[in-house]
Backbone as a ProteinNet text record, in pm:
[ID]
protein_1_A
[PRIMARY]
XXXXXXXXXXXXXXXXXXXXXXXXXXXXXXXXXXXXXXXXXXXXXXXXXXXXXXXXXXXXXXXXXXXXXXXXXXXXXXXXXXXXXXXXXXXXXXXXXXXXXXXXXXXXXXXXXXXXXXXXXXXXXXXXXXXXXXXXXXXXXXXXXXXXXXXXXXXXXXXXXXXXXXXXXXXXXXXXXXXXXX
[TERTIARY]
-164.4	-195.6	-63.8	-76.3	99.2	19.5	160.3	136.2	190.2	61.8	28.3	153.4	226.3	211.8	253	170.8	161	233.8	311.7	481	362.6	465.4	448.1	641.4	560.6	696.3	686.2	713.9	755	678.3	547.3	532.1	538.8	566.8	648.3	507.1	461.1	337.8	388.9	410.9	466.3	376.8	301.9	174.3	257.9	240.4	245.8	387.3	460	630.7	672	579.2	575.9	618.4	707.7	699.5	641.6	543.6	451.3	540.3	608.2	636.9	542.4	577.3	476.6	309.8	333.1	202.8	186.5	52	57.8	69.3	120	144.5	79.2	54.5	51.2	191.6	243.1	414.8	397.7	421.8	437.6	528.4	554.7	659.4	785.3	766.3	848	939.6	861.3	935.6	945.7	824.1	878	816.4	737	661.1	526.9	461.9	393.8	245.9	166.2	57.3	-62.2	-105.8	-213.4	-192.9	-300	-313.6	-481.5	-400.2	-546	-584.4	-721.5	-812.7	-814.2	-691.3	-675.7	-546.7	-500.3	-347.1	-430.4	-558.6	-570.1	-618	-645.4	-602.8	-481.8	-394.1	-238.3	-174.5	-252.9	-175.7	-265.5	-424.4	-468.8	-413.4	-376.9	-313.8	-200.6	-101	28.5	-22.7	-92.7	-86.7	-147	-272.7	-338.8	-214.4	-144.8	-8	47.7	90.7	184	82.5	-42.2	-117.9	-201.5	-239.5	-341.7	-446.2	-576	-637.1	-612.1	-658.2	-595.1	-659.4	-704.2	-837.9	-796.1	-814.8	-788	-952.8	-972.2	-1047.9	-943.2	-1037.4	-1012	-1073.7	-1069	-1187.2	-1252.9	-1369.1	-1413.6	-1379.8	-1280.5	-1178.9	-1072.6	-1001	-865.3	-932.7	-1065.1	-1024.2	-1036.3	-1127.9	-1140.5	-1001.6	-937.3	-822.7	-701.9	-678.9	-647.2	-725.7	-894	-994.2	-922.8	-861.4	-814.6	-686.3	-611.2	-486.7	-489.1	-543	-595.3	-638.4	-704.4	-769.4	-718.4	-656.3	-533.2	-457.7	-385.5	-306	-407	-520.1	-606.9	-548.2	-582.8	-622.6	-719	-797	-883.5	-848	-973.7	-875.9	-948.6	-1005.9	-992.8	-891	-795.3	-692.4	-546	-566.4	-470.8	-487.5	-609.6	-583.8	-487.5	-472.9	-430.1	-274.3	-243.3	-95.5	-68	-133.9	-68.1	-17.9	-214.3	-80.4	-22.6	-28	113.2	287.5	269.2	353.4	413.3	333.1	361.4	353.6	271.6	395.5	515.7	572.4	737.4	804.7	738.6	837.7	813.4	767.6	734.2	869.5	786.7	942	1107.8	1112.7	1266.8	1342.8	1236	1233.2	1241.2	1363.6	1322.2	1301.1	1305.4	1313.7	1124.6	1055.7	933.9	836.4	913.7	789.8	824.5	900.3	885.6	778.2	792.6	714.6	541.1	517.7	407.5	380.1	429.3	385.7	362.3	447.5	402.9	222.7	237.2	61.8	-50.2	7.2	-36	-146.1	-32.9	-123.6	-199.5	-192.6	-236.9	-365.8	-445.6	-570.7	-662	-552.3	-552.8	-573.1	-587.6	-599	-744.3	-819	-958.3	-978.7	-1155.7	-1216	-1343	-1492.1	-1562.6	-1590.7	-1580.8	-1553.3	-1665.6	-1587.1	-1687.4	-1613.4	-1494	-1346.1	-1304.7	-1261.4	-1222.5	-1095	-1018.9	-923.8	-895.4	-954.4	-958.1	-799.2	-723.9	-633.5	-552.5	-496.9	-444.1	-313.6	-128.7	-72	9.3	197.9	170.4	204.5	188.7	157.9	290.1	387.7	482.9	462	408.8	418.3	371.5	272.4	153.6	234.4	311.3	399.5	483.5	576.4	700.3	669.5	570	471.7	484.1	445	388.6	529	615.1	730.7	830.7	813.3	886	722.7	646.8	566.3	566.6	516.6	571.2	635.2	804.2	897.2	833.7	724.7	676.9	548	512.7	353.1	279.6	254.8	187.1	141.7	46	49.4	-85.9	-153.1	-236.1	-226.1	-251.9	-266.9	-360	-476.5	-503.9	-426.5	-395.7	-326.3	-185.7	-118.3	-0.1	-18.3	-145.8	-191.5	-247.3	-322.3	-354.3	-227.3	-161.4	-53.9	31.9	69.5	159.7	93.5	-90.4	-116.7	-124.4	-98.3	-115.1	42.5	143.7	247.5	294.2	225.4	215.6	161	78.2	-17.5	48.5	147.9	231.9	344	419.4	502.8	492.4	359.1	308.5	294.1	283.9	254.3	324.6	506	611.1	751.6	733.3	777.9	861.5	960.8	1058.5	1091.6	1009.4	942.2	873.9	791.7	575.7	685.3	787.2	750.5	790.1	909.5	962.8	841.6	752.8	616.1	486.8	547.5	437.3	508.1	608.7	621.8	621	657.7	635.7	463.7	390.7	243.4	246.2	264	229.6	282.6	410.1	431.4	334.6	268.5	162.1	104.7	8	-65.7	-45.1	59.9	50.1	115	148.3	142.2	63.1	-90.2	-210.5	-281.1	-249.8	-317.3	-493	-442.3	-529.8	-540.5
2264.1	2146.8	2119.1	2002.3	1914.1	1771.5	1725.4	1638.8	1516.6	1450.8	1278.3	1147.4	1103.7	961.5	824.3	733.1	637.9	510.5	494.7	344.5	290.7	173.4	94.7	140.5	172.9	183.1	118.7	176.2	132.1	259.6	171.5	292.6	285.2	366.3	382.2	424.7	344.8	371.8	454.3	600.2	652.2	635.6	633.2	565.6	386.2	316.8	175.9	139.8	262.4	242.9	100.1	64.8	-37.5	1.5	-86.5	-35.2	-156.3	-142.4	-239	-194.5	-286.5	-303.8	-297.5	-294.1	-235	-252.3	-91.7	-35	70.4	118	134.6	272.6	404.3	581.6	601.8	774.5	830.3	961.1	969.3	1046	1238.8	1334.2	1427.8	1400.2	1499.1	1443	1515.6	1651.4	1771.2	1726.3	1690.2	1640.1	1520.1	1473.3	1286	1236.4	1358.5	1261.5	1203.8	1107.3	1065.3	1158.2	1157.5	1253.8	1202.3	1049.4	976	801.4	789.2	650.2	587.1	537.6	451.5	370.5	364.7	293.1	147.7	48.9	-60.1	-75.4	-6.1	24.6	44.3	8	10.1	-117.9	-236.2	-366	-391.5	-363	-383.6	-366	-215.6	-163.4	-196.1	-214.9	-243.1	-416	-502.9	-636.1	-618.3	-510	-488.4	-416.3	-341.8	-293.6	-400.2	-493.7	-596.1	-737.4	-717.6	-842.4	-797	-647.7	-622.5	-562.8	-527.5	-511.6	-556.8	-588.7	-732.4	-652	-688.8	-606.8	-773.6	-660.2	-751.5	-706.8	-798.8	-802	-878.3	-780.3	-813.4	-782.1	-918.1	-900.7	-783	-701.9	-661.3	-637.7	-570.7	-565.9	-382.7	-379.6	-233.3	-148.9	-209.7	-104.7	-93.5	-148.5	-131.7	-31	-100	13.4	151.1	167.9	250.9	334.4	253	326.3	392.2	289.5	362.1	493.9	525.8	584.8	760.2	693.6	803.1	797.7	793.8	765	924.3	867.1	974.3	1077.7	1095.3	1216.9	1286.8	1242.9	1310.6	1372	1343.1	1421.7	1454.4	1437.9	1520.3	1508.8	1379.3	1287.7	1239.4	1210.6	1093.9	958.6	898.8	764.5	643.5	690	573.4	549.1	652.3	636.2	637.6	669.7	666.3	493	425.5	252	206.6	207.4	139.7	175.8	334	344.3	256	272.6	236.9	122.7	2.8	-116.3	-144.3	-79.5	-112.3	-80.2	25	85.2	-35.3	-109.4	-180	-338.1	-390.8	-443.5	-458	-350.3	-355.2	-354.3	-252.8	-255.2	-332.8	-476	-619.4	-688.5	-672.3	-744.4	-674.6	-519	-447.8	-485.4	-476.9	-410.3	-524.6	-611	-792.1	-664.7	-545.5	-516.9	-477.6	-419.7	-360.1	-528.2	-637.4	-752.5	-787.6	-799.4	-844.6	-771.4	-646.9	-591.1	-600	-679.5	-674.7	-793.4	-903.5	-1066.4	-1036.1	-951.4	-914	-907	-767.5	-683.1	-829.3	-838.7	-991.5	-1043.2	-1063.1	-1227.6	-1125.7	-961.8	-922.1	-891.4	-866.9	-862.1	-714.9	-616.3	-536.7	-612.9	-697.4	-744.7	-821.7	-858	-914.3	-839.4	-833.9	-747.6	-767	-661.3	-665.7	-684.5	-816.8	-806.7	-755.7	-727.5	-608.9	-609.3	-535.3	-405.5	-518.4	-423.6	-440.8	-342.1	-350.9	-301.6	-375.8	-332.1	-332.1	-208.5	-310.8	-202.7	-317.7	-221.6	-274.8	-269	-370	-378.4	-483.9	-444	-567.8	-692.8	-791.6	-938.4	-975.6	-931.9	-983.1	-992.3	-862.4	-738	-893.3	-895.7	-1025.4	-1154.1	-1195	-1306.6	-1312.3	-1183	-1164.2	-1130.1	-1036.2	-1025.5	-1210.8	-1258.6	-1415.1	-1464.7	-1461	-1550.3	-1499	-1338.4	-1306.5	-1375.7	-1366.1	-1378.4	-1571.6	-1636.5	-1779.2	-1764.6	-1758.7	-1810.2	-1804.2	-1671.5	-1618.8	-1707.1	-1843.8	-1898.8	-1803.4	-1692	-1622.2	-1622	-1716.5	-1726.4	-1629.1	-1574.3	-1529.7	-1362.6	-1271.9	-1128.7	-1064.6	-1084.8	-1023.4	-1044.7	-1176.5	-1155.3	-1050.3	-1030.6	-935	-844.9	-759.9	-628.7	-595.4	-685.3	-609.4	-638.2	-669.7	-651.2	-573.2	-526.3	-389.8	-292.8	-287.2	-151.1	-117.4	-204.9	-235	-92.7	-201.4	-139.2	-61.9	25.1	130.2	246	219	251.2	303.4	172.5	209.4	301.2	293	365.6	505.2	563.5	643.7	738.5	595.1	673.9	665.9	627.9	651.1	775.7	864.9	1001	1003.8	923.6	935.8	841.8	793.7	739.8	855.4	893.7	953.2	1059.5	1130.3	1246	1151.5	1083	990.2	872.7	842.1	806.6	891.2	965.3	1095.2	1169.1	1177.6	1148.7	1164.6	934.1	879.5	869.7	867.7	903.8	1005.7	1146.7	1244.7	1212.8	1137.4	1077.5	993.9	843.3	829.2	895.7	985.1	1058.1	1167.9	1281.9	1342.6	1178.3	1085.1	932.8	866.6	902.8	876	930.3	1048.7	1117.5	1183.4	1179.1	1176.4	1321.9
-3249.6	-3304.2	-3392.8	-3319.8	-3341.8	-3444.8	-3556.1	-3638.9	-3565	-3557.1	-3447.7	-3535.3	-3507.9	-3567.9	-3451	-3541.7	-3393.9	-3426.9	-3313.8	-3307.9	-3209	-3175.3	-3051.4	-2983.3	-2869.3	-2782.7	-2624.5	-2562.9	-2455.1	-2331.1	-2266.5	-2174.9	-2007.9	-1938	-1800.6	-1747.9	-1703.6	-1581.4	-1449.7	-1427.6	-1273.4	-1171.4	-1154.8	-1012.7	-1047.7	-1120.8	-1054.8	-1059.7	-1135.1	-1164.3	-1256.3	-1351.9	-1455.1	-1604.8	-1636	-1776.2	-1889.8	-1960.4	-2025.5	-2200.3	-2231.4	-2346.3	-2506.4	-2618.9	-2736.8	-2742.1	-2693.4	-2699.7	-2787.2	-2841.1	-2928.9	-2910.2	-2899.4	-2882.3	-2943.8	-2965.3	-3082.1	-3030.2	-3132	-3020.5	-3169.4	-3076.2	-3183.1	-3201.5	-3362.8	-3457.5	-3448	-3329.4	-3339.9	-3195.6	-3133.8	-2918.2	-2938.6	-3004	-2936.8	-2835.3	-2771.9	-2623.1	-2701.4	-2587.2	-2653.1	-2572.4	-2703.2	-2704.9	-2609.3	-2666.1	-2690.1	-2678.1	-2578.3	-2586.9	-2641.4	-2796.1	-2852.4	-2717.7	-2811.7	-2730.6	-2714	-2833.4	-2816.4	-2773.5	-2728.2	-2592.6	-2455.8	-2450.2	-2306.2	-2227	-2302	-2217.3	-2175	-2281.7	-2258.4	-2145.5	-2104.6	-2014.8	-1909.9	-1820	-1779.9	-1708.9	-1827.7	-1813.1	-1686.4	-1746.7	-1673.3	-1506.8	-1502.9	-1380.1	-1306.3	-1305.8	-1274	-1233	-1307.3	-1310.2	-1135.9	-1151.7	-1068.5	-923.7	-957.7	-824.5	-765.2	-612.8	-623.6	-583.8	-489.9	-411.8	-321.8	-192	-64.4	32	129.8	225.9	355.3	437.9	602.9	679	770.8	879.8	977.5	1021.5	1151.4	1288.8	1374.7	1495.5	1436.6	1477.9	1436.7	1545.5	1652.1	1704.3	1692.2	1614.9	1568.7	1412.8	1387	1246.6	1287.2	1437.4	1521.7	1554.9	1535.9	1584.5	1433.8	1390.5	1199.2	1194.3	1181.7	1183.8	1236.1	1398.7	1477.1	1381.4	1372.6	1346.3	1208.3	1126.8	995.9	1078.8	1144.7	1208.7	1263	1293.1	1436.8	1325.3	1214.5	1121.1	1017.7	1010.6	922.6	799.8	780.5	608.9	652.1	469.3	477.2	495.4	554.9	581.3	504.7	402.9	272.4	224.1	175.2	90.8	208.2	311.6	460.1	471.6	479	523.8	456.7	265.6	193.8	207.8	210.9	257.8	338.8	441.4	569	602.4	560.2	480.8	415.4	324	298.6	314.2	383.5	478.1	608.3	676.3	818.8	731.1	594	540.1	511.1	449.7	386.7	557.8	634.1	801.4	828.9	757	857.9	785.5	689.1	565.1	596.3	625.1	626.3	789.3	871.8	997.5	1083.4	1139.8	1234.8	1348.7	1384.2	1599.7	1508.9	1432.8	1393.5	1331.9	1341.8	1297.8	1420	1499.4	1651.9	1672.1	1750	1786	1772	1592.7	1598.7	1645.8	1611.6	1652.4	1830.3	1882.2	2009.5	2023.8	1976.6	1922.2	1875.7	1798.9	1718.6	1817	1871	1979.3	2164.7	2116.2	2265.3	2260.8	2360.7	2346.4	2285.7	2249.1	2140.5	2040.6	1998.6	1848.5	1824	1945.9	1908	1941.5	1917.3	1935.8	1892.2	1878.4	1783.3	1634.7	1574.6	1457.8	1365.9	1233.1	1126.1	1068.5	1095.8	1059.2	973.1	833.9	734.8	647.3	584	522	386.7	242.8	120.9	85.5	-3	-63.3	-135.4	-216.8	-336	-299.7	-315.5	-331.9	-466.1	-438.2	-477.3	-421.9	-564.6	-547.4	-416.4	-464.7	-378	-270.5	-169	-80.4	62.5	41.7	94.1	132.4	56.1	-26.9	94.1	99.8	130.4	322	325.9	532.4	575.3	508	534	587.8	476.6	485.2	621.9	629.6	760.7	887.9	872.4	993.8	997.5	899.8	964	1048.6	1094.8	1134.4	1264.9	1315.2	1425.5	1459.1	1360.1	1392.4	1333.1	1240.9	1184	1064.7	1004.5	824.5	721.8	852.5	789.7	779.6	632.6	627.2	733.6	759.6	864.2	982.8	1038.4	1168	1187	1063.5	1079.2	1034.2	978.2	917.5	1122.9	1160.4	1352.7	1409.8	1405.2	1508.3	1485.3	1330.2	1260.9	1309.5	1251.6	1338.5	1456.1	1575.4	1709.3	1712.6	1646.7	1661.2	1666.6	1525.2	1450.8	1612	1621.2	1773.4	1859.3	1886	2059.9	2000.2	1893.3	1841.6	1899.4	1799.9	1876.2	1997.5	2072.9	2215.1	2310.1	2249.4	2305.9	2214.6	2352	2285.2	2193.4	2245	2153.9	2012.6	1986.1	1863.8	1815.3	1850.2	1822.1	1719.8	1681.5	1575.2	1454	1506.3	1362.5	1320.1	1410	1344.6	1335.6	1352.6	1238.4	1139.1	1139.9	1042.8	901.3	940.3	826.8	765	880.1	842	745.2	789.9	745.7	570.9	580.3	377.5	386.2	448.8	380.9	355.6	415.3	334.4	260.8	241	154.7	-50.1	-13	-99.7	-154.2	-47.9	-88.3	-124.4	-115.8	-193	-68.3	74.5	140.6	171.1
[MASK]
++++++++++++++++++++++++++++++++++++++++++++++++++++++++++++++++++++++++++++++++++++++++++++++++++++++++++++++++++++++++++++++++++++++++++++++++++++++++++++++++++++++++++++++++++++++

């Protein structure tokens, strides 16, 4: 049993890496650790999460969705959490790695990027990530998130088939799996 006092503090959300100021929390009088978040603090925390992370949707072909599922299967990873992690990973690569982005643009206009409609990717991402990816893609004449993701996923798939790139790509994808809880 510990004595608890309620105070307003800044709460750090480790999963989203967001600091939320002025949240009412129950603090241990002995060790000063946060012990409880009362119900009235929930809306403030939820609002901070929603500001940072937004749901994104992208349309892809059923064939491409199968490729993503096969990547997960080959790595012994559950597909659903892996899909979101993969989308965030490829968008980040597009923004930070010009060589990867160029490869993604070539893949985005290839015949592999089209196929049977009906596939869908739903994931949460920091709101600035798709905006930054669109800004980079705009120079290549690509303006929509679905096309960016189709090209980037195909680029990852192509890298997996190259012997000198395969080990690095598999390592990155395994790290994604661990991070996504797959």
